[in-house]
C-alpha positions in Angstrom: 0.0 0.0 0.0 1.4 3.4 -1.0 0.3 6.5 1.0 1.1 10.2 0.6 0.8 12.2 3.8 0.3 16.0 3.1 0.6 18.0 6.3 2.4 21.3 7.0 3.0 20.6 10.7 6.2 18.7 10.1 6.3 17.0 13.6 2.7 15.7 13.0 3.4 14.7 9.4 6.5 12.8 10.3 4.8 11.1 13.2 1.9 10.0 11.0 4.4 8.7 8.4 6.4 6.8 10.9 3.3 5.2 12.4 2.0 4.1 9.0 5.3 2.7 8.0 5.2 0.5 11.1 1.9 -0.8 9.7 3.9 -2.0 6.6 2.8 0.9 4.3 5.1 2.7 1.9 4.8 6.4 2.9 5.9 9.6 1.3 5.5 13.1 2.9 4.7 16.5 1.4 4.7 19.6 3.6 2.7 21.9 1.3 0.1 21.7 -1.4 2.6 22.4 -4.3 4.8 19.5 -3.2 1.8 17.2 -3.0 0.7 18.0 -6.6 4.3 17.4 -7.8 4.5 14.0 -6.1 1.1 12.9 -7.4 2.2 13.8 -10.9 4.6 10.9 -11.1 3.7 8.5 -8.3 0.4 6.6 -8.1 -0.7 6.5 -4.5 -3.5 4.3 -3.1 -4.4 6.8 -0.4 -3.6 10.5 0.1 -3.9 11.8 3.7 -4.6 15.4 2.9 -4.5 18.3 5.5 -7.0 21.0 4.5 -5.1 24.1 5.6 -2.0 24.0 3.6 0.6 26.6 2.5 1.4 27.4 -1.2 -1.6 25.5 -2.5 -4.6 25.1 -0.2 -5.7 21.6 0.6 -9.2 22.3 -1.0 -7.5 23.2 -4.3 -5.2 20.2 -4.1 -8.4 18.0 -3.8 -10.1 19.8 -6.6 -7.2 19.4 -9.0 -6.7 15.7 -8.2 -10.4 15.0 -8.8 -10.5 17.0 -12.0 -7.5 15.1 -13.3 -9.3 11.8 -12.4 -6.4 10.8 -10.2 -7.3 7.3 -8.9 -6.0 7.9 -5.4 -8.5 7.9 -2.5 -8.4 11.1 -0.5 -8.7 11.2 3.3 -9.1 14.8 4.3 -7.5 15.6 7.7 -8.4 18.9 9.4 -9.0 20.7 12.7 -12.4 21.8 11.4 -14.7 19.1 12.5 -18.2 20.6 12.3 -20.8 18.9 10.2 -20.7 21.7 7.5 -16.9 21.4 7.3 -17.2 17.6 6.7 -19.9 18.0 4.1 -17.8 20.7 2.3 -14.7 18.5 2.3 -16.7 15.5 0.9 -18.3 17.7 -1.8 -14.9 18.8 -3.0 -14.3 15.1 -3.9 -12.6 13.7 -0.7 -13.5 10.1 0.0 -13.4 10.3 3.7 -12.9 13.0 6.4 -11.2 12.8 9.8 -11.1 15.7 12.3 -8.1 16.6 14.5 -7.4 15.4 17.2 -7.8 11.8 16.2 -7.0 8.4 17.5 -4.1 7.0 15.3 -5.6 3.5 14.9 -8.7 5.1 13.5 -6.6 6.8 10.9 -4.9 3.5 10.1 -8.3 1.7 9.8 -9.7 4.5 7.5 -6.5 4.4 5.3 -6.8 0.6 4.9 -10.5 0.8 4.1 -9.9 3.4 1.4 -7.0 1.4 0.0 -9.2 -1.7 -0.4 -11.5 0.4 -2.7 -8.5 1.6 -4.7 -6.4 -1.5 -5.3 -7.3 -3.9 -8.1 -8.3 -7.3 -7.0 -5.3 -9.5 -6.1 -5.1 -13.0 -7.4 -6.3 -15.4 -4.7 -3.0 -17.2 -4.7 0.4 -16.7 -6.3 2.3 -19.9 -7.1 5.9 -19.8 -8.3 8.6 -22.5 -8.1 7.0 -24.3 -5.2 6.1 -21.1 -3.3 2.4 -20.6 -2.6 1.7 -17.0 -1.5 -1.8 -16.0 -0.4 -2.2 -12.2 -0.3 -5.6 -12.3 1.3 -4.5 -14.5 4.2 -0.9 -13.3 4.3 0.4 -16.9 4.3 3.3 -18.4 2.5 4.3 -22.1 2.0 7.0 -23.8 0.2 6.2 -27.3 -1.0 3.5 -27.4 1.6 5.7 -26.2 4.5 4.5 -23.0 6.2 6.9 -20.1 6.3 6.6 -17.2 8.8 7.5 -13.9 7.3 7.6 -10.3 8.5 5.4 -7.7 6.7 8.5 -6.4 4.8 9.6 -9.9 3.8 6.1 -10.8 2.6 5.9 -7.6 0.6 9.3 -8.3 -1.0 8.4 -11.9 -1.9 5.1 -10.7 -3.4 7.0 -8.2 -5.6 9.2 -11.0 -6.9 6.4 -13.5 -7.3 4.5 -11.1 -9.4 7.4 -11.0 -11.9 8.4 -14.7 -12.1 11.8 -15.1 -13.7 12.1 -11.4 -14.5 14.7 -9.2 -12.6 13.0 -6.7 -10.3 15.2 -3.6 -9.9 16.5 -2.6 -6.5 14.8 0.8 -6.8 11.4 -0.7 -7.5 11.7 -3.1 -4.5 12.7 -0.2 -2.2 9.9 2.1 -3.6 7.2 -0.6 -3.3 8.1 -1.7 0.2 9.6 1.4 1.9 8.4 4.3 -0.3 10.1 6.9 -2.5 11.2 9.0 0.6 13.1 6.2 2.2 16.6 7.2 3.1 17.8 4.2 5.0 21.1 2.3 4.7 21.5 0.9 1.2 22.3 -2.5 2.7 18.8 -2.8 4.3 17.3 -4.4 1.2 20.2 -6.9 1.0 19.8 -7.8 4.7 16.1 -8.4 4.2 16.7 -10.5 1.1 19.3 -12.6 2.9 16.8 -13.3 5.7 14.1 -14.1 3.3 16.4 -16.5 1.4 17.2 -18.3 4.7 13.6 -18.6 5.7 12.6 -20.0 2.3 15.3 -22.7 2.6 17.2 -24.9 0.2 17.6 -25.0 -2.7 17.9 -21.2 -3.0 15.1 -19.5 -5.1 16.0 -15.8 -5.0 18.9 -14.9 -7.3 20.9 -11.7 -7.0 21.6 -9.9 -10.2 24.5 -7.7 -9.1 24.1 -4.0 -9.7 20.5 -4.5 -10.9 18.2 -6.3 -8.5 16.7 -9.7 -7.7 14.6 -12.3 -9.3 12.6 -15.3 -8.2 13.1 -18.5 -10.3 13.7 -22.1 -9.9 16.5 -23.3 -7.7 19.7 -21.3 -8.2 23.2 -21.3 -6.7 22.6 -18.0 -4.9 
């Protein structure tokens, strides 16, 4: 799930982003309306958490432009104005949902997930590649019938590889899909996660490193 948090209060924006990342979402942050419009011009987000009172370009105008452009992202409007008239106005602008500040964080998470379910195309019930059986709905993985316990990040990485069987998935795409475009962690983080994923999947090794490019999932390989 890819989320854009648009909030000019930087402490709040970063706190929301950190919390959503802990829920295994790939999150980017924009601190003003102009930056939000720029990011949405080249990144497809499932959900945009949009503060209404923004500098440079007001949140209402951001919402209007996204709707007029038929942007497929779902918009959760976030604002301190919580009166009924304010909520109605926000929804009439084209927002899909409305949450007044202050809010309970887990309610925000639940609303983001609910909106994302309406955005995402239906997932195949099961992905089966090279003896791996991955069920996106139940979040379960087996190899040759043996259950494998994966973290959220490992599951997301394996799903990316399984959706492109035999093809090399570039490092940049894996990082963007799992951590988000704003991720600035240590470059070795992806390699460490892949090494752990390989170990959990067991022998013979199925994930191949294509040095300088990325990874691919195929039949048994030397490593």
